[in-house]
KEKE-3310 file (N, C-alpha, C; in steps of 0.2 Angstrom, whole numbers, plus 5000, padded with zeros to 4 digits):
npx = (5022:5007:4992:4977:4964:4951:4943:4939:4952:4954:4956:4970:4969:4977:4984:4984:4993:5004:5021:5033:5042:5058:5064:5058:5063:5077:5076:5072:5083:5093:5089:5089:5103:5107:5102:5110:5122:5120:5117:5129:5134:5140:5153:5168:5167:5161:5154:5150:5150:5139:5129:5128:5125:5113:5106:5105:5097:5085:5082:5079:5067:5059:5053:5059:5053:5051:5051:5040:5030:5031:5028:5015:5009:5011:5004:4990:4989:4991:4981:4970:4972:4971:4958:4951:4954:4949:4935:4933:4931:4919:4911:4912:4923:4939:4953:4964:4958:4959:4972:4977:4972:4979:4992:4994:4990:5001:5012:5009:5011:5024:5030:5028:5039:5040:5041:5052:5056:5057:5050:5037:5035:5037:5025:5015:5016:5011:4998:4993:4992:4982:4971:4969:4966:4954:4946:4946:4939:4926:4922:4912:4900:4898:4889:4883:4890:4896:4900:4911:4916:4919:4929:4942:4935:4923:4919:4913:4901:4887:4884:4877:4871:4876:4887:4895:4897:4906:4916:4921:4926:4936:4945:4950:4956:4966:4974:4979:4987:4996:5003:4998:4987:4970:4971:4975:4989:5004:5007:5019:5027:5030:5025:5015:4998:4980:4966:4960:4960:4973:4981:4994:5005:5012:5008:4995:4990:4980:4979:4972:4970:4962:4962:4971:4988:5005:5010:5013:5027:5022:5013:5012:5021:5032:5035:5035:5027:5010:4993:4979:4963)
npy = (5053:5055:5046:5051:5056:5056:5046:5031:5021:5003:4991:4980:4964:4958:4944:4940:4930:4931:4933:4947:4946:4939:4944:4957:4963:4963:4972:4984:4986:4988:5000:5009:5008:5014:5028:5031:5033:5042:5053:5058:5062:5052:5051:5046:5034:5017:5005:4992:4995:5004:4995:4986:4994:4999:4987:4984:4994:4992:4979:4982:4990:4981:4967:4950:4933:4925:4935:4942:4932:4931:4944:4945:4936:4943:4955:4950:4945:4957:4965:4958:4959:4973:4975:4967:4974:4987:4983:4981:4993:5004:5015:5033:5035:5041:5049:5043:5031:5024:5025:5017:5005:5002:5003:4994:4982:4981:4980:4968:4959:4960:4956:4942:4937:4930:4936:4947:4963:4974:4971:4970:4983:4989:4984:4989:5002:5003:4997:5007:5017:5011:5011:5025:5028:5021:5028:5041:5039:5036:5047:5058:5051:5037:5027:5024:5015:4999:4982:4978:4990:4997:4990:4987:4995:4990:4983:4992:4995:4992:5000:5011:5028:5039:5034:5031:5043:5048:5040:5043:5055:5052:5044:5053:5062:5053:5051:5064:5065:5055:5061:5059:5061:5064:5061:5055:5044:5040:5024:5010:4999:4983:4985:4978:4977:4981:4974:4981:4994:5001:5015:5019:5032:5038:5034:5031:5018:5005:4993:4979:4972:4957:4952:4955:4959:4960:4975:4975:4980:4994:4987:4993:5004:5001:5008:5012:5019:5022:5027:5025:5021)
npz = (4886:4894:4895:4888:4899:4895:4893:4902:4906:4902:4915:4918:4924:4938:4945:4962:4966:4958:4956:4955:4940:4937:4926:4924:4936:4932:4922:4929:4937:4928:4922:4933:4936:4924:4926:4937:4931:4922:4930:4934:4922:4914:4917:4925:4938:4939:4929:4934:4948:4947:4943:4954:4965:4960:4960:4974:4978:4971:4976:4989:4987:4980:4984:4984:4978:4990:5000:4997:4999:5013:5017:5013:5022:5034:5031:5031:5044:5051:5047:5051:5065:5068:5064:5073:5085:5082:5081:5095:5100:5106:5113:5113:5103:5096:5089:5096:5099:5087:5084:5095:5092:5080:5083:5094:5087:5078:5087:5093:5083:5081:5093:5093:5086:5075:5063:5054:5062:5054:5043:5047:5051:5038:5032:5040:5037:5024:5026:5034:5024:5015:5024:5025:5012:5010:5020:5014:5003:5008:5016:5025:5026:5031:5033:5021:5014:5008:5015:5008:5002:5013:5019:5031:5040:5041:5052:5060:5054:5058:5069:5069:5064:5072:5078:5067:5062:5072:5070:5057:5060:5070:5063:5054:5063:5069:5057:5056:5068:5065:5055:5042:5028:5023:5009:4992:4992:4985:4978:4976:4964:4970:4983:4996:4995:4998:4989:4974:4962:4953:4946:4934:4937:4927:4914:4914:4913:4920:4933:4941:4956:4962:4974:4990:4987:4979:4970:4953:4942:4930:4917:4905:4903:4912:4923:4941:4949:4956:4958:4969:4963)
capx = (5016:5002:4986:4971:4959:4944:4939:4941:4955:4952:4961:4972:4968:4984:4983:4988:4998:5009:5026:5036:5047:5065:5066:5056:5068:5083:5075:5072:5090:5097:5086:5092:5110:5108:5101:5115:5128:5117:5117:5136:5135:5143:5160:5171:5163:5162:5147:5149:5147:5132:5124:5128:5121:5106:5103:5103:5091:5079:5080:5076:5060:5055:5055:5059:5047:5051:5050:5033:5026:5031:5024:5008:5006:5011:4999:4984:4989:4990:4974:4965:4973:4968:4951:4949:4955:4944:4929:4932:4930:4912:4909:4917:4930:4942:4959:4968:4956:4961:4980:4978:4971:4984:4999:4993:4991:5008:5016:5008:5014:5032:5032:5028:5046:5039:5043:5057:5053:5057:5045:5031:5035:5035:5019:5011:5016:5006:4991:4990:4990:4976:4966:4968:4963:4947:4943:4945:4933:4920:4921:4908:4894:4900:4883:4881:4895:4895:4905:4917:4919:4921:4935:4943:4931:4916:4917:4909:4895:4881:4884:4872:4874:4880:4894:4899:4900:4911:4921:4924:4931:4941:4950:4953:4960:4971:4978:4983:4991:5002:5006:4996:4981:4964:4972:4978:4996:5007:5009:5025:5028:5033:5021:5009:4992:4973:4963:4958:4962:4978:4983:5001:5006:5015:5005:4988:4988:4977:4980:4967:4971:4956:4963:4977:4994:5010:5009:5019:5028:5017:5013:5012:5027:5037:5037:5034:5022:5003:4988:4973:4957)
capy = (5057:5052:5044:5055:5054:5058:5039:5027:5015:4997:4989:4973:4960:4955:4939:4942:4925:4932:4937:4951:4942:4941:4948:4964:4965:4965:4979:4989:4987:4991:5007:5012:5009:5019:5034:5033:5035:5049:5059:5060:5063:5046:5052:5043:5029:5010:5002:4987:4998:5006:4990:4983:4999:4999:4981:4985:4999:4988:4974:4985:4992:4976:4960:4944:4929:4923:4940:4943:4928:4933:4951:4944:4933:4948:4959:4948:4945:4964:4967:4954:4961:4979:4974:4965:4980:4992:4980:4981:5000:5005:5022:5039:5034:5047:5047:5039:5024:5021:5024:5012:4998:5001:5002:4988:4976:4981:4978:4961:4955:4960:4952:4935:4935:4926:4940:4953:4969:4979:4968:4972:4990:4991:4982:4993:5009:5002:4996:5014:5020:5008:5014:5032:5028:5019:5033:5046:5037:5035:5054:5059:5047:5030:5022:5023:5010:4992:4979:4978:4996:5000:4986:4986:4999:4987:4981:4998:4997:4991:5003:5017:5034:5043:5031:5031:5050:5049:5035:5047:5061:5048:5042:5060:5064:5049:5053:5070:5063:5052:5065:5057:5065:5060:5062:5050:5044:5036:5017:5009:4992:4979:4986:4974:4982:4978:4973:4987:4996:5006:5019:5021:5039:5041:5033:5030:5011:5002:4986:4978:4966:4955:4951:4958:4956:4965:4978:4974:4986:4995:4982:4997:5008:4998:5012:5009:5023:5021:5030:5020:5024)
capz = (4886:4898:4891:4889:4904:4893:4893:4908:4903:4905:4920:4917:4931:4940:4950:4968:4967:4953:4959:4950:4937:4937:4920:4926:4941:4929:4918:4934:4939:4922:4922:4939:4935:4919:4928:4941:4927:4919:4935:4934:4915:4912:4919:4931:4940:4936:4927:4939:4954:4946:4943:4961:4969:4958:4962:4981:4978:4968:4980:4995:4985:4976:4987:4980:4979:4997:5004:4995:5003:5020:5018:5012:5028:5039:5029:5033:5051:5054:5045:5056:5072:5068:5063:5080:5090:5080:5083:5102:5102:5106:5114:5113:5100:5094:5085:5100:5098:5081:5085:5099:5088:5075:5087:5098:5082:5075:5092:5095:5078:5082:5099:5092:5084:5069:5057:5056:5064:5049:5038:5050:5050:5031:5030:5044:5033:5018:5028:5036:5018:5013:5028:5023:5005:5011:5024:5010:4998:5012:5018:5031:5027:5031:5033:5014:5011:5009:5019:5004:5001:5020:5020:5038:5044:5040:5059:5063:5050:5061:5075:5069:5061:5076:5079:5061:5061:5076:5067:5052:5063:5073:5058:5052:5069:5069:5052:5058:5073:5062:5049:5036:5026:5019:5002:4989:4993:4979:4979:4971:4963:4975:4989:4997:4995:4998:4983:4971:4955:4953:4939:4933:4938:4921:4907:4915:4913:4926:4936:4946:4960:4964:4981:4992:4983:4978:4964:4948:4938:4926:4912:4899:4902:4916:4929:4947:4954:4955:4962:4969:4960)
cpx = (5011:4996:4981:4966:4952:4940:4943:4945:4953:4958:4963:4971:4975:4982:4987:4994:5004:5015:5029:5042:5054:5067:5064:5061:5074:5082:5075:5079:5094:5095:5089:5099:5112:5107:5107:5121:5126:5118:5124:5139:5140:5151:5162:5166:5164:5155:5145:5146:5140:5127:5123:5124:5114:5102:5101:5097:5085:5077:5077:5068:5056:5057:5055:5053:5046:5049:5042:5028:5025:5027:5017:5005:5006:5005:4992:4984:4988:4983:4969:4966:4970:4961:4948:4949:4950:4937:4928:4930:4922:4910:4914:4924:4932:4949:4964:4965:4958:4969:4981:4977:4976:4991:4999:4994:4998:5013:5015:5011:5021:5034:5032:5035:5046:5042:5048:5053:5052:5052:5038:5030:5034:5028:5014:5010:5011:4999:4989:4988:4983:4970:4964:4964:4955:4943:4941:4939:4926:4918:4917:4902:4895:4894:4881:4885:4894:4900:4912:4920:4922:4928:4936:4938:4924:4914:4913:4902:4888:4880:4879:4876:4878:4887:4898:4901:4906:4917:4925:4929:4937:4947:4954:4958:4967:4976:4982:4988:4998:5005:5003:4990:4976:4965:4976:4986:4998:5008:5015:5025:5032:5030:5016:5003:4986:4971:4961:4961:4967:4980:4990:5001:5009:5011:4997:4985:4985:4978:4975:4969:4964:4956:4970:4983:4999:5009:5015:5021:5023:5018:5014:5019:5033:5039:5034:5029:5015:4999:4982:4967:4951)
cpy = (5053:5051:5049:5052:5055:5051:5035:5021:5008:4994:4981:4970:4957:4950:4940:4936:4926:4936:4941:4947:4944:4945:4956:4967:4967:4972:4985:4991:4990:4999:5011:5013:5014:5027:5036:5036:5042:5054:5062:5061:5058:5047:5049:5037:5022:5007:4996:4990:5001:5001:4987:4988:4999:4992:4981:4989:4995:4983:4976:4987:4986:4969:4954:4939:4927:4929:4942:4939:4929:4939:4950:4941:4939:4953:4957:4947:4952:4967:4964:4957:4968:4979:4972:4971:4986:4989:4981:4988:5001:5012:5027:5038:5041:5044:5043:5032:5021:5020:5018:5005:4997:4999:4996:4982:4976:4978:4971:4957:4955:4956:4945:4933:4931:4929:4945:4959:4974:4977:4971:4979:4993:4990:4987:5000:5008:5001:5003:5018:5018:5011:5021:5032:5026:5025:5039:5045:5038:5042:5053:5054:5040:5025:5020:5017:5003:4989:4979:4984:4999:4996:4985:4989:4995:4984:4986:4999:4997:4995:5009:5023:5038:5041:5032:5038:5051:5045:5039:5052:5058:5046:5048:5062:5060:5050:5059:5069:5059:5055:5064:5062:5061:5062:5056:5050:5039:5029:5016:5001:4989:4980:4981:4978:4978:4978:4980:4988:5002:5009:5021:5029:5042:5040:5032:5023:5009:4995:4985:4971:4963:4953:4955:4955:4962:4968:4976:4981:4987:4991:4986:5000:5005:5002:5009:5013:5023:5026:5025:5024:5020)
cpz = (4890:4893:4892:4894:4902:4893:4898:4905:4906:4909:4918:4924:4932:4945:4956:4969:4962:4956:4953:4947:4938:4931:4921:4931:4937:4925:4923:4936:4934:4921:4927:4938:4929:4922:4933:4937:4924:4923:4935:4927:4912:4912:4925:4932:4937:4935:4932:4945:4953:4946:4950:4965:4967:4960:4970:4982:4976:4973:4987:4993:4983:4979:4983:4982:4986:5001:5003:4999:5010:5021:5017:5018:5033:5037:5032:5040:5054:5052:5050:5063:5073:5068:5070:5085:5088:5082:5091:5104:5101:5107:5114:5109:5097:5090:5089:5100:5092:5081:5089:5096:5084:5078:5090:5093:5080:5081:5094:5089:5079:5087:5098:5089:5078:5063:5059:5057:5059:5044:5041:5050:5043:5030:5034:5040:5027:5020:5031:5029:5015:5017:5026:5017:5006:5015:5019:5005:5002:5014:5024:5032:5026:5031:5026:5011:5013:5013:5014:5003:5008:5022:5028:5042:5044:5047:5062:5059:5053:5068:5075:5067:5065:5077:5073:5060:5066:5073:5062:5055:5067:5069:5055:5057:5069:5063:5053:5063:5070:5056:5043:5034:5023:5012:4999:4990:4987:4982:4974:4970:4968:4982:4989:4999:4996:4991:4980:4964:4956:4946:4939:4933:4931:4915:4908:4915:4920:4927:4941:4950:4963:4972:4983:4988:4982:4971:4959:4945:4933:4919:4905:4898:4907:4922:4935:4951:4952:4960:4963:4967:4962)
residu = (MET:ALA:LYS:SER:ARG:SER:ALA:THR:PRO:LEU:ALA:ARG:VAL:HIS:ARG:SER:ASP:GLN:VAL:ILE:SER:GLY:GLU:ALA:ARG:LYS:ARG:MET:ILE:ALA:GLU:ALA:ALA:TYR:TYR:ARG:ALA:LEU:ASN:ARG:HIS:PHE:LYS:ASP:GLY:ASP:PRO:LEU:ASP:ASP:TRP:LEU:ALA:ALA:GLU:ARG:GLU:ILE:ASN:GLN:ARG:LEU:PRO:ASN:ALA:ARG:GLN:GLN:LYS:GLU:GLU:ALA:VAL:VAL:TYR:GLU:LYS:LEU:ARG:GLU:ALA:VAL:SER:LYS:PHE:LEU:GLY:ASP:ALA:HIS:ASP:GLY:ILE:ASN:GLY:ASP:THR:VAL:ARG:HIS:ALA:PHE:ASP:LYS:ALA:THR:GLU:GLU:ILE:LYS:LYS:THR:GLY:THR:HIS:ALA:ALA:GLU:THR:VAL:THR:LYS:ILE:ALA:ALA:THR:LEU:ARG:LYS:ASP:MET:ALA:ALA:THR:ALA:ALA:LYS:MET:GLY:PRO:LYS:TRP:GLU:ALA:PHE:SER:GLU:LYS:SER:ALA:ASP:MET:PHE:SER:VAL:TRP:ARG:ASP:ARG:GLY:ASN:VAL:PHE:LEU:GLY:GLN:ALA:ALA:ASP:ALA:VAL:GLY:GLU:TRP:LEU:GLN:GLN:THR:GLY:ALA:LYS:LEU:ALA:PRO:ALA:PRO:TYR:HIS:ALA:GLY:GLU:MET:VAL:ALA:ARG:GLY:THR:PHE:GLU:CYS:ALA:LEU:CYS:GLY:GLU:ARG:VAL:THR:LEU:SER:THR:GLY:GLY:HIS:LEU:PRO:ALA:CYS:PRO:GLN:CYS:GLY:LYS:ARG:GLU:TYR:ARG:ARG:VAL)
# end
């Protein structure tokens, strides 16, 4: 049963340099293997096959320590590149302006050959989600937000209210072009995300990342889905 929302729950602070423990990974694999068996009513099948299939599933969703470090590097590189290209935009911005900045930054990181293309693609998807979450919180009045709350869009803060009004429309148009929406999207344990507070979709437990990092499994119920708050 989910916690009551009548009072704001306290958020546990999670250090961004903490990787998801091997014990937590094993619990997730065991749970996934159990549900694989449950879905066939525990008939036929092989427990070892269930475990191996669950292990592959969790490993895809939950990067190991080495992968987490690489994803953190890619995330920061991509953020810096997108911010740079956004900062280069001055007049008459629209959805294509934001799309160009995002796509060009992603392509530049891939072209270096330093990181696997699938890693860059994965991180780009989360960064797009973070940008959408920021834009949704800011709404139409971007001039009221600080550099911290504006996050990557802070490069536009000193351009004046007219420009900021165009910027809000441009981001909304970009999200429509990409099929995303200015609405909260779920996050999952193992995702590399920007700093902030996340609430477990099942029990309401909150986890705060003081800097960008990977989301842990919920420390209260062990589940993997969150919403940004």
